[in-house]
MARROKE-67102 format. One record per residue (C-alpha): x negated, y negated, z; residue in one letter. Coordinates in steps of 0.2 Angstrom, whole numbers, plus 5000, padded with zeros to 4 digits. Layout:
N
XYZA/...
***
This chain:
467
501951274947M/502751114941L/501850964935W/502550794932A/501650664921C/501950484922I/501350404905Y/500850224906L/500850164888P/500749974892H/499649984907L/498549834902A/499949724897M/501049764913D/499549724924G/499449554916I/501349524916L/501649564934R/500549414939R/500949304924R/502749314919P/503049234903T/504349234889E/503149164876G/502149274864P/500649354873L/499349474866V/497749564873L/496249554862V/494649654861D/493049674851G/491649564845P/491949374846V/492049354827N/493149504824A/494449504839R/495849634837T/497549644845I/497549794857V/499249754865S/500649634862A/502249594872N/503949604865E/504049414860T/502449434850A/502949594841R/504649504836A/503549364828A/502649494818G/501049524828L/500549704831H/499149814838V/497649834827G/497949664819Q/496449544817R/496649394829L/496249274814S/497749354804A/498849334819A/498349154821Q/498749124802A/500449204805L/500949124822L/500248954827S/500648964846Q/500349114857F/499249164871D/497749284869A/496949364884I/495349464883P/495649654887Y/494849694904D/494449874905R/493949864924E/495649784928S/496549924919V/495550054928E/495949974945R/497849974941W/497650154935H/496950214952R/498150104962F/499650194953L/498850354957A/498750304975A/500650264974V/500950434966A/499950524980Y/501450484991R/502350634983Y/500950764981S/499250794987S/498750854970E/498550704959V/497450684944S/497050544931L/497250574912L/497050434898P/498450314902H/499350434913A/499450514930I/499950694933V/500450774950L/500950944955E/502750934962V/503351114965S/502851104984K/503550924985S/505250974980M/505551064997G/505350895005L/506050764992F/507350874984G/507550954966P/506650874951W/508050754946P/508050674963R/506150664964L/506050594946E/507250454951S/506150414966M/504550404955L/505450304942R/506050184955T/504350154963D/503450124946F/504850014940T/504849904956E/502949884954L/503249814936G/502449954926F/503450034911R/503250214910H/503850384902R/504050544912M/504050724909A/503950884919A/503151054914A/502351204921P/500551144916T/499850964918A/499250954900H/500951014893A/501850874904A/500550754897H/500950804879V/502850804881L/502850624887T/502150574870T/503650664861V/505150594872S/505550524889D/506350624902G/505950804896Q/506050934910A/505351104906V/505451204921L/504951384916S/503551454906V/504751534893E/505551364890A/503851284889L/503351394874C/504951344865H/504651154869A/502851164862L/503451244846Q/504151074840R/502750954846V/501950874831P/500050894829I/499750714829A/500550704847K/499750864853S/498150794861R/497150934854L/495350904849P/495150764836A/494350864823N/495850994823A/497150854823I/496250784807A/496150944798A/497651044802L/498950944793P/497850974777G/498051154779M/499951144780G/500051154800I/501051014807R/501751084824T/500951154839V/502051314837G/501251344820Q/499451334828V/499951454842L/500551574828A/498851574819L/497551714822P/496351654837R/494851724828D/495151614813G/495451464824L/493851494833R/492751514817R/493551354810R/493651234825F/492651314839G/493051374856A/493651194861E/495251204852L/495751374860L/495351314877A/496451164874S/497851274868L/497651384883D/497751244895R/499351184887L/500151354889T/499351394907G/498251534901D/496751424908L/496751314923P/496951134920S/495151094925G/495650924931L/494750834945E/495950784960L/496150604965Y/495950544983R/496550374988P/495150264995P/495050225014D/495150035010T/496249925000F/495549774990D/496549684978L/496149514969R/497149414957I/496649254948E/497949114948L/498549034932L/498048864938H/497348774953E/498548774967V/498548634980E/500248674989N/500448825000Q/502248854994S/501548904977A/500549044985L/502149134991I/502549224975F/500749304972P/500549344991V/502249434991R/501749534976R/500049584984M/500849635000V/502149734991D/500649824982D/499849854999L/501449925006A/501550044991A/499750094993Y/500050135012L/501650235008A/500550344996G/499250375010R/500650405023D/499750275034G/499950095040G/498949935042V/498449855058Q/497449705052R/497149635034F/496349475027L/497049355014L/495549265006R/495949104997L/494549074984E/494048894979H/492748824967R/490848844970E/491049014979G/491948934994R/493449025002Y/494649015016T/495049165026D/496749195034V/496749345045P/498349445049V/498249555064G/499649665071L/499849745088L/500349905081A/500249995064S/501549945051E/501849975033R/503549895028D/503249775014G/504549645019A/503849645037M/502049625032L/502449485020F/503349395034E/501849405045F/500649345031A/501849205026R/501949145045G/500049145046R/499849055029L/501048915034E/499748865048H/498348845035V/497748675029V/497048705011L/495348615011P/495248624992A/496348694977P/496548884977V/495948974961L/496149154966A/496849264980L/496149424988R/496949545000L/495749655010I/496349795022A/495049905030R/495849955046D/497150085040L/497650185055P/498950325055A/500750265055F/502050335067I/503850275065P/504650215080A/505950325088G/507750285087R/509250355098D/510450465088L/511850345094F/511050175093D/512250045099E/511249895094R/512049775081P/511549805063A/510649635063S/509549675079A/507749685076L/506749825085P/505549755098I/504049785088G/504649685073Q/505249545085L/503549545094R/502649525077E/503749395070R/503549285086L/501649305085R/501649255066A/502649105070R/501949045087L/500249115087G/499249255094D/499049175111R/500849155113T/501349345112V/500049465117Y/499749635126R/498849655142L/497349765145G/496549825161S/494749795168T/493749905179T/493949775193D/495249835206P/495649655212R/497349605205P/496749435200E/495449505190R/496249665184A/497149605169Q/496449525153V/497249495136V/496949645126A/496349655108D/497649705095S/498049895096G/497449905114A/498649975127G/498949935145Y/499450065157D/500349975171E/499750045188P/501450075197S/502049995208P/501049845203R/501949715192P/501449655175T/501649475179W/500149435190L/499849255196L/498149185192A/497849155211H/498849205226P/500049075234I/500849075251P/502649145251L/503749025260R/505449055268G/506149195279P/505149355281S/505449465266P/506149645266R/504849775263I/505249895249L/503649995248A/501849995254G/500649965261P/499349995247E/497649965255R/496349865244L/494649845250E/493349795237T/492249655230G/490749685241W/489549675227W/489849495221D/490149405237G/492049395234A/492549535246E/494449575248A/495249675261C/497149675260R/498749775262D/499949755247Y/501849785248Y/503249785236V/504549655244I/506149575241E/506349395245T/507749305254S/508349255236L/508449435230G/506849425220Q/505649575219R/503849525222A/502149595225W/501349515240A/499949555253F/499449515271C/497949555282Q/497749735286P/498849795301G/499849635300E/501549595292Q/501449405292S/500549265283G/501249335266W/500249285250M/501249305234L/500249405220Q/501549435207G/503349465201W/504249605195F/505449585180A/
***
């Protein structure tokens, strides 16, 4: 087995910075109101002398102007699980560790390639999402977790190499039980290699079975004991804006970020989205909903953003917006569209599905739609506008373009191409119909669908046109 660990040392700060980009000093604080302590600081704040563990009062005495934001544990947990869903794209065995994500990748390398290529793909995904990270690979999940604290980019691909790599790991970075980390340096033991060389009976008497179990999980003599993560079946993301927004254009950047997060989540689930909701939150619990519905499942971030922006442009804000929320509950399977091996379309040409959705976003749902069928065989009642996702099986040789009401066909007699198709129905509602339908060609060369009375070929009534 081979486990990859993605260590996220700045998870809380990165979650803030990706929605609040700033060049000024910024810190996260936690603790009682009268004894707030800095738990994270951005580079500008650290350069000014602020550091983790410093009292807020001492930081304010050192630096007069900086932003202090309360540390939000729930938000950090949401980002942790969101990134686990992103990593799920590369492995079905994903687990959460403190400030880290581990995933089993030995089976994934058959699909994504050797570890250096897979590592590059993981780094690209996390970097584009705005989360700083360190990464390592090892035969056990806990060893990979430990190696990320020592250096970035270590790849230990065999059990023999793992034993050698663990020899040099300092006790302070070993993630062994806290009582062992505190006591072992006083005994002259400063590396994991030295601990592994000690008699196990003595370690058990001094520190209990917990230390031995931790060592065995490091080396692989015990299973990892980790609970596997499964991404939820819904996507729900909320961000608070820095100030009240009264102009739609100011919503474009946060909406783009949220839609990109949705696309990353969908890639992790190997699924798509068919409809989602943008909720614009105002004061006093009021909100404006902007539904985005697609005719087919999609997951491309740029495409989803364009549809969301097109819907947003038609919204008149009734009040300033304080927060945004994106909710996606309809997450069907995603099946990529087929492409010809020798595709002769221009490079700038859009697939028909993307063109259709772009037109719907710009022009409205009622402008571009899909037809659905009814149980009524009468042509003027056989078609309805289908809900998103519903298909229409065209009953050949009937045309797709049916007129709302039949009209007389003027001019010379048409040429019959196919038919007749006898239709005799409607007796149950007083609108009985008895007709013979034909596929015809008019004197102008148009292909049409028309009918006349049974047994006759005159008095033609036009019912629809073929493309």
